N, C-alpha and C positions, 0 to 999 in steps of 0.2 A: 332913654338916658342921654343927658346932655354931655358936654365935654368933661373929661376927668382931669383933675389937677393933682400932681404928686407933691411931696413935701418940698421939692426944689422949685416948685412953681411951673414945671413943664406941663403942657396941656396935650391931651390925646383927644382927637375929634372923630376919626374914623374907627370902624370896628377893629381893623387890624392894629391901629395904634393903641386902642384900649386893651386889646389882647396882649400886646407887647408890654404894656405897663403893668398888667395884672400878673403876668407870668412869673416874675421874680418872687412874688409873694405866694403864688399858688403852686409853683413848680421849682422849689429851691434846688440848688446844685449840691451834690454830695461833697463831703470833704475827702481827704486823700487816704482814708482808711478803708478802702473798698475790699481789700484782700484779707481773708481770714481762712484759717484751716478748720474744716468741719470734721467732727468725729464720726465714726460709723453709726449707722442706724441701729435701733434697738427693736423692741417688741410693742411699742406704744399703739400700733394699729389694732391690737387686740381689744383696746378700749372703745373702739368704734362699734357700738352695738345698735340693735334695732331700737332699744329704749332711748338711747341718746339722740337718734335721728327723729323719733316721734316727739321728743321733748323740745327740740331746737326751734321749730317755727312758732311755738306757743310762748316762748320767752323773748321773741322779737317784737318790736313795735309794729303795729299795722298802719301807722301813720307815715312811715317812711316812703319817700317818693321812689319809684322804680328806676332801674338803670336802662341800659341799651335795649334789653329784651322786652320791656314794658310791663310784664306781669307784676302785680304788687305782692306784698307779704301776705295779704288776706287770701289771694288766689293760691299762693304757695302752700298755705295752711291746708286748703282743701285738697291740693295735689298730694301732699305728703301722706294723707291717710290711705291712698291706694297705690302709692309708688314708693313706699318706705324702702323696699329692697333696692330699688334703682338708686335712690339717694345714698343709701349705705354703701353701695358699690362705687359711688363717686368719691365718697369721703375716705374710705379705707386706703385706696392707693395713694392719696395725697400724703397720708402719714407714713405709709410703708416705704414709698419711694422718695418722699421729701420734695416732690415736684408739683407745682401748680401749672395747669395749662394756661397759655397766654390769654385766652378769652376771659378767664377769671381774674386777670390782672389789668383789665381794661375798664376804665371808669369814665363816666360823663361828668365833667366839671362845670357846674352852673354858677354863674356870677349872680350874687344876691346882695341886697342892701342889708347892712347891719341895723337892727332896730334902734330907734331913739337917737339917731344922729342929727345934728343941726344942719349940716350942709352935705348933700349927697353928690355934689360936684367934686368932692375931695376923695382921693383914692382910698384914704383910710376908712371911709364910710362903707366900703365894699369888701366882700370876701367871696371866695368860691367854695362850694361844697361838692363832695364826690358822691355820685349816685352809682351804686354797684348793682349788678344783676342780682335780683332777689334770691334766685336759686343758689347762687354763689354764697350768699349770706348764710343760707341754711347749712351748707357744707362747712363754711368757716366757723359757724356757731358750734357745730359738733367738734371740730378740731380745736376750737378755743378752750374747750373744757379740759384739754390735756395739760397745757401749761398752767392753767388756773389750779387744777387739782395738785399738780406737782409743786407749785409755788407754795400752796397752803401746807402741804405735808412737810416740806423742807424748811418752813419758816423764812422764806425768802422775803416776804412783804413785811412792812412795818405794821404794828398793831394799830397805828393811827391812819392807815390807808383805807378809804371807803370809796364806794361808787363802782367798783369793779369786782366785787366779791359777794358771795351769797350772804344774805341777811346783814348787809352793811350798806344801807341806803342813806339818802340825804337826811332823812328824819333821824336816823341813828346818829349821824354825825352831830347834829344839833343837840341831841340828848346828851351825848358824851361831853360836849362843850360845857353845858350847864352843870353836868355832874362833876366836872373838874373845878368849876368856879364856886359852887356852893360851900364846900368845906373851907375854902379860903375865906369866904365871907363870914362864916360862922366864927372863925378865929380872929376876925377883925382885920384881915389882910385884903389886898386888892388883886384882882385878876384882870388882865387885859389880853386882847387878841390882836395880833399883827396879821393882816390879811394880805396874801401874796397871790399873784396869778402868773403862771408860766406862759410867757408870750409865745404865740403860734405853737402851742404845745405839741400837737401831733406832727406838724411840719418840721419841728426842731429835732426830731429823733434821727440820729445818724445810724445807718444800718450796721456798719462795722462795730460801733460801740455797743449797740444793742446785742449783737451776737456775742461779743466778748463778755457782756454782763450776764447773759444767759449761761455761758460757759462757766464763768466765775462763781455763779450761784449753784453749780453742781447739777444742772439739769442735763438730761441725756441728749444723745445725738438726734433723735427723732424731732424733738422740739426745735433744735438749732437748724436742722436741715430744712424743714418746711417754712420756718421763719425767714431764713435766708432766701428761699425760693419765692416766697410771697412778696418780698421787698425788692426783688431783682427783676429788671425788664418790665416794670410797670409802665402803662401809658394812660394818658388822659386826653379826651376830646372835649375841649372847652365849648360852652354854649353861651353866647353873649347876645342879649336882646333878641333871642330867638334864632340867631345865626349859628349854625354848627361850623366850628372852625376845624383846623387841621389837627391831626393826632400828634401828641407830643410825648416824649419820654419823661418819666418821673424818676429822678435819681435819689432823692432824699425823702425823709418823712415816712409815716405810716398812714395808710388810707383811713380817713376820718369816719367813713361810713361802715367800716368793717367790724364785725363782732369780735374779731381777734385783737383789734388795735387797743382796746381799753386795757386788757390784761397785759399786753406787751408794754404799754406806756407805764402801767403800775410797776412792772418789773424794772423798767428802765430808770424810774425815779425812786425806787425803793430805798436807796441809800440816803436820800435827802433828810427825811424826818429823823432817821436813826442818828445821822451825824449831828444834827441840831441837839438832840436829846443827850448825846454823849458829851458835847462841848459846853452846853449852857446849863448852869444850875437852875433848877426849877423851871426849865423850859420844856414844853411838850408840844408835839405837832399833831395836826389833823389834816387830812387832805381828802377832797372829793374830786377825783380825776386830776384836773390841772389847777383847781382852786385850793389854796393852802391856808390854814389858820394856825399860827404859832402862838400858843397860850403861855403866858408868863405870869407868875405870882410873886408878889413882894409885899414888904411892910408898908410902903408908901408909893405914890405915883412915880417918883424919880427912880426908884429901884426897878419898877416894872419897865419903865422906858429904857433904862440901861440894859436890861435883859433882852428887851425887844431889839435893841440895836445890835447886841451880840448875836441874836438869832439871825438877823438880816445879814451880818458880816459872814457868818458861817455858810449861809445859803448861797450868797453871791460868790464867795470864794470857791465853793464846791462846783457851782455852775460854770465858773470860768475855767476851772481845771478840766 
């Protein structure tokens, strides 16, 4: 990798300088809402069953790169079949006590090139990904089913949220989009889609606000306690150009490689689509993780544009608050 240049024109030539330049993007600092009161734990650990453990490795991608311990998801699948009880005994205390041990919160951050960029000497053409220990992912996949099941049962998520829920894939999102447009076309109206993306989506999640959101949605103490523990005292060892750097604390964001993160992000952003649909006439939202499509229908193009502008205003105002 040649020298990196940030948006201010500053150059980084050595490995240490490049690490310092990448750190603000990869390891954001938390805001001042670090302190929150957690309710007592409940009985959610009873949901950690042998069936849940056996299912977890087979709904994980086998293409994911391994973390510090090196075994891949494919190897963990083989292990699970004869070590089911041991994995269950790792997952159950996480829920019962609400505590993750430190090794499970240590990730390897690898700097990679974003595909399709014109100039890889620019900082914006690079990002870092977190590689977690694959056995940790199995435990977290088991634990991730708890908030997902609770969120579905309590109606926490918007009907337009896809990508983090059972039977709600990217194909389903596209099908719903067309299903909303066809009736408008049949009646001679116009449908348009305003496409939005949440910048640095997982890195932009503030721990305190996520905990407050889980509490406000009426979810129990078990979910809140292990979420708070998962996002506290995390560390990342960055790897740049094959060089293993020092271990750094991570104060903000949720781990991008964790099975838990997708459902936590869905809960964190669940109010966005609901707010747009409440405030904008004939405006409907769809999201696939951090990609959002706001569908507006009108009698003519100008009416659709005005409704899209209203959707954008509501979204930006909510994000700023």
